[in-house]
LUMSE-53680 format. One record per residue (C-alpha): z, x, y; residue in one letter; residue number from 1. Coordinates in steps of 0.5 Angstrom, whole numbers, plus 2048, in hexadecimal, padded with zeros to 3 digits. Layout:
<recs>
+-----+-----+-----+---+-----+
!   w !   u !   v ! r !   k !
+-----+-----+-----+---+-----+
!   Z !   X !   Y ! A ! NUM !
...
+-----+-----+-----+---+-----+
</recs>
This chain:
<recs>
+-----+-----+-----+---+-----+
!   w !   u !   v ! r !   k !
+-----+-----+-----+---+-----+
! 81F ! 809 ! 80A ! M !   1 !
! 81B ! 810 ! 80A ! N !   2 !
! 814 ! 810 ! 80D ! V !   3 !
! 812 ! 815 ! 807 ! E !   4 !
! 814 ! 80F ! 801 ! Q !   5 !
! 811 ! 80A ! 804 ! V !   6 !
! 80A ! 80A ! 802 ! L !   7 !
! 80A ! 80B ! 7FB ! I !   8 !
! 802 ! 80C ! 7F9 ! R !   9 !
! 7FA ! 808 ! 7FB ! P !  10 !
! 7F8 ! 804 ! 7F7 ! L !  11 !
! 7F1 ! 804 ! 7F5 ! V !  12 !
! 7EE ! 7FE ! 7F2 ! T !  13 !
! 7E8 ! 7FB ! 7F3 ! E !  14 !
! 7EB ! 7F5 ! 7F9 ! K !  15 !
! 7EE ! 7FC ! 7FC ! S !  16 !
! 7E7 ! 800 ! 7FC ! N !  17 !
! 7E3 ! 7F9 ! 7FF ! A !  18 !
! 7E9 ! 7FA ! 805 ! Q !  19 !
! 7E9 ! 801 ! 807 ! M !  20 !
! 7E2 ! 7FE ! 80A ! A !  21 !
! 7E5 ! 7FA ! 80F ! L !  22 !
! 7EB ! 800 ! 811 ! G !  23 !
! 7F0 ! 7FD ! 80B ! M !  24 !
! 7F3 ! 800 ! 807 ! Y !  25 !
! 7F8 ! 7FD ! 802 ! T !  26 !
! 7FF ! 803 ! 800 ! F !  27 !
! 805 ! 801 ! 7FB ! R !  28 !
! 80B ! 801 ! 7FF ! V !  29 !
! 813 ! 802 ! 7FC ! H !  30 !
! 816 ! 7FB ! 7FD ! P !  31 !
! 81B ! 7F9 ! 802 ! K !  32 !
! 815 ! 7FE ! 807 ! A !  33 !
! 814 ! 7F9 ! 80E ! T !  34 !
! 80E ! 7F9 ! 811 ! K !  35 !
! 810 ! 7FD ! 817 ! P !  36 !
! 812 ! 803 ! 810 ! E !  37 !
! 80B ! 803 ! 80E ! I !  38 !
! 808 ! 803 ! 815 ! R !  39 !
! 80B ! 809 ! 816 ! H !  40 !
! 80B ! 80D ! 810 ! A !  41 !
! 805 ! 80B ! 810 ! V !  42 !
! 803 ! 80E ! 819 ! E !  43 !
! 806 ! 813 ! 816 ! T !  44 !
! 803 ! 816 ! 810 ! F !  45 !
! 7FC ! 814 ! 811 ! F !  46 !
! 7FC ! 815 ! 819 ! K !  47 !
! 7F9 ! 80F ! 81A ! V !  48 !
! 7F9 ! 809 ! 81E ! P !  49 !
! 7FC ! 803 ! 81B ! V !  50 !
! 7FA ! 7FC ! 81D ! T !  51 !
! 7FC ! 7F8 ! 818 ! A !  52 !
! 801 ! 7F7 ! 812 ! V !  53 !
! 801 ! 7F3 ! 80C ! R !  54 !
! 806 ! 7F2 ! 806 ! T !  55 !
! 807 ! 7ED ! 800 ! S !  56 !
! 80C ! 7EE ! 7FA ! R !  57 !
! 808 ! 7EF ! 7F4 ! V !  58 !
! 80B ! 7EC ! 7EC ! H !  59 !
! 80C ! 7F0 ! 7E6 ! G !  60 !
! 807 ! 7ED ! 7E1 ! K !  61 !
! 80A ! 7ED ! 7DA ! L !  62 !
! 807 ! 7F2 ! 7D5 ! R !  63 !
! 808 ! 7F1 ! 7CD ! R !  64 !
! 808 ! 7F5 ! 7C8 ! Q !  65 !
! 809 ! 7F2 ! 7C1 ! G !  66 !
! 80E ! 7EF ! 7C1 ! K !  67 !
! 811 ! 7F1 ! 7C8 ! T !  68 !
! 810 ! 7EE ! 7CD ! S !  69 !
! 814 ! 7F0 ! 7D4 ! G !  70 !
! 811 ! 7F1 ! 7DD ! Y !  71 !
! 80F ! 7F6 ! 7E1 ! Q !  72 !
! 812 ! 7F7 ! 7E7 ! S !  73 !
! 810 ! 7F3 ! 7ED ! D !  74 !
! 80D ! 7F7 ! 7F2 ! W !  75 !
! 80B ! 7F8 ! 7F9 ! K !  76 !
! 804 ! 7F8 ! 7FD ! K !  77 !
! 802 ! 7FA ! 803 ! A !  78 !
! 7FB ! 7F9 ! 808 ! V !  79 !
! 7FB ! 7FD ! 80D ! V !  80 !
! 7F6 ! 7FB ! 811 ! Q !  81 !
! 7F2 ! 801 ! 817 ! L !  82 !
! 7F1 ! 801 ! 81E ! A !  83 !
! 7E9 ! 800 ! 81F ! P !  84 !
! 7E5 ! 807 ! 81D ! G !  85 !
! 7EC ! 80B ! 81A ! K !  86 !
! 7EC ! 80D ! 812 ! S !  87 !
! 7F1 ! 810 ! 80D ! I !  88 !
! 7ED ! 817 ! 80A ! E !  89 !
! 7F1 ! 815 ! 804 ! F !  90 !
! 7EE ! 810 ! 801 ! F !  91 !
! 7E6 ! 812 ! 803 ! E !  92 !
! 7E3 ! 814 ! 7FC ! G !  93 !
! 7E6 ! 80F ! 7F9 ! V !  94 !
+-----+-----+-----+---+-----+
</recs>
């Protein structure tokens, strides 16, 4: 898989903001991306050493609008742990 296709967008939530203090950053990634591909993409784009990658599949929620109901798409989330003392400048001040 191409490096540009692996990372879709960063996830900025209250929980992910709390994890940033511990050097853990959360991303929405391509559903077929593997842990080594995610590690390589983060190291390539942000020039930081990665020590661990944790992934999980997020199931789409049921959404309703009037009589019609449907599900959002399933997606994949990755939490990336950086080496101690390192940070991603992209997330600073968020």
